[in-house]
C-alpha positions, 0 to 999 in steps of 0.5 A, a space after each residue: 500500500 502506497 501513502 502520499 507524502 505531504 510536500 511543501 508543508 513549510 509553505 504558508 497557504 495564500 488566503 487573500 489573493 497572492 498574500 498569506 494572512 501574515 503578509 496581509 496583516 502587515 500590509 493592512 497595518 502599514 496602510 492603516 498607520 499611514 492613513 492615521 498619520 495623514 488624517 491627524 498630521 499636516 500633509 508634509 509631516 505625514 508623508 515624511 513619516 509614512 515613507 518609513 512606516 510603509 517601508 517597514 510594513 513592506 519589509 515585514 510582509 515581503 523581505 527575507 534575509 537568508 531565507 528567514 522572515 524580516 520579523 525574525 531578524 528584528 526579533 534577533 536584533 532586539 534580543 541582542 541589543 537588550 540582553 547583557 553580553 559577557 566578553 571573555 577577552 575583555 577581562 577586567 584587570 584587578 590591581 595587584 597589591 604588593 605584599 608587605 615585606 618586613 625589614 626588621 630582623 627576627 629577634 628569636 631564632 628558629 623554634 624547631 631546632 634540634 638540640 645537640 647534647 654532648 651524648 647525642 653528638 658523641 653517638 653521631 660521631 661514633 656512627 660516622 666513624 663506623 661508616 667510614 671504616 666500612 667504606 660506605 661514606 660518600 664524599 
């Protein structure tokens, strides 16, 4: 049994003439905004404001950048400029504080020294002599 595989599922259907519903809403919104500008503002100012409004509405309806709709480009730009960014290569330099070096002489000697008594010194000398007579002394 053969099944038909649907094709062109990513293409929006044309609802109003050659326009999709989104395109129609963008064009109608641009025309409505221009009508309101012409109705409430002086003619010259309204025309100067209608040109960018109509261009923006036309771009939203028909313009694609690298196959993506213009509305996604606007969304990405707003997200990029409104979010915070973390730059690894722009590290803040923390000032290095020099270590405090004491120039005063220590008043006491080292605390962990071994005290050699006469008996310990005698035992150490005897063990060195025995190693020397055996020939195990390394110079």
